[in-house]
C-alpha positions in Angstrom: -0.2 0.1 0.2 1.3 3.4 -1.0 0.6 6.6 1.1 0.6 10.0 -0.6 0.6 12.9 1.6 0.4 16.8 0.3 -1.8 20.1 0.5 -4.9 20.7 -1.4 -7.0 24.1 -1.0 -10.2 24.0 0.8 -13.4 26.3 -0.9 -16.8 27.2 -0.1 -19.9 27.3 -2.3 -20.5 31.5 -2.5 -24.2 30.6 -1.9 -23.3 28.7 1.4 -24.4 30.8 4.5 -21.2 30.8 6.3 -22.2 31.7 9.6 -24.6 29.1 9.9 -22.0 26.8 8.2 -19.5 27.6 11.1 -21.7 27.3 14.1 -21.6 23.6 12.7 -20.1 20.6 13.9 -16.6 20.1 12.5 -17.8 17.0 10.8 -20.6 19.1 8.8 -18.2 21.9 7.9 -15.4 19.2 6.3 -18.3 17.7 4.2 -19.9 21.0 3.2 -16.5 22.1 1.6 -15.0 21.2 -1.7 -11.6 20.2 -2.3 -9.2 20.8 -5.1 -6.0 21.0 -6.5 -6.7 23.4 -8.7 -8.2 27.1 -7.8 -12.1 27.2 -8.0 -12.3 31.0 -6.5 -13.8 32.2 -10.0 -16.1 29.4 -10.4 -18.5 30.4 -7.7 -16.6 29.4 -4.8 -14.4 31.7 -2.2 -11.1 29.9 -0.8 -11.0 29.0 2.8 -7.8 27.9 3.8 -5.2 24.8 2.9 -5.6 21.2 3.7 -2.9 18.5 4.7 -4.2 15.2 3.6 -3.1 11.9 3.9 -4.2 9.2 1.2 -3.5 5.2 2.1 -4.3 4.3 -1.3 -5.3 0.7 -2.0 -3.9 -1.8 -4.2 -3.5 -1.3 -7.6 -5.6 -4.4 -8.7 -8.7 -2.7 -6.3 -8.1 0.8 -8.3 -8.6 -1.3 -11.0 -11.7 -2.9 -10.0 -13.2 0.3 -9.1 -12.3 1.7 -11.9 -14.2 -1.3 -13.9 -17.0 -0.8 -11.4 -17.8 3.2 -12.0 -17.1 2.9 -15.9 -20.2 -0.3 -15.7 -22.5 2.0 -13.7 -21.8 4.8 -16.1 -22.4 2.6 -19.0 -25.9 1.2 -17.5 -27.4 4.9 -16.4 -26.3 5.8 -20.2 -28.2 2.7 -21.2 -31.5 3.3 -18.8 -31.1 7.2 -19.9 -31.0 6.5 -23.8 -33.8 3.6 -23.4 -36.1 6.2 -21.9 -35.7 8.6 -24.1 -36.2 5.5 -27.2 -39.1 5.5 -25.5 -40.4 9.2 -25.0 -39.8 9.9 -28.9 -41.6 6.9 -29.5 -44.7 7.3 -27.6 -44.6 10.9 -29.2 -44.5 9.4 -32.8 -47.6 7.4 -31.6 -48.7 10.1 -30.1 -48.7 12.0 -33.5 -49.5 9.3 -35.9 -53.4 8.7 -33.5 -53.4 12.4 -34.1 -53.3 12.4 -38.1 -55.4 8.7 -38.5 -58.0 8.4 -40.6 -59.5 4.9 -41.4 -60.2 4.1 -44.4 -63.7 3.3 -46.0 -62.4 -0.1 -46.0 -62.1 -0.3 -42.6 -66.2 0.3 -41.9 -66.4 -3.3 -43.9 -65.1 -5.0 -41.1 -67.7 -6.9 -38.8 -66.0 -6.3 -35.7 
């Protein structure tokens, strides 16, 4: 296992109520912050300080398995969303056809 240590920046949403947030317990405050190695101060976030982090990385095989698991979840989400969209389009097509459908004169001759 590899351990990585370093510093990253902590940011708070510009829309957050800072007084209310800072009155909360440490865990709530920590979970509300956004942490990034990039400057987010021009993207709606206020810089609040530096954070010292330590990452105890999982084994390489576990990283690979986690990547594959994440991609499969994403793939399934794309599939579900695509199928949902195809169904919406088909429903619209069916609706349009139903509005414009006029039975042919021969249709009146059907005995049922």
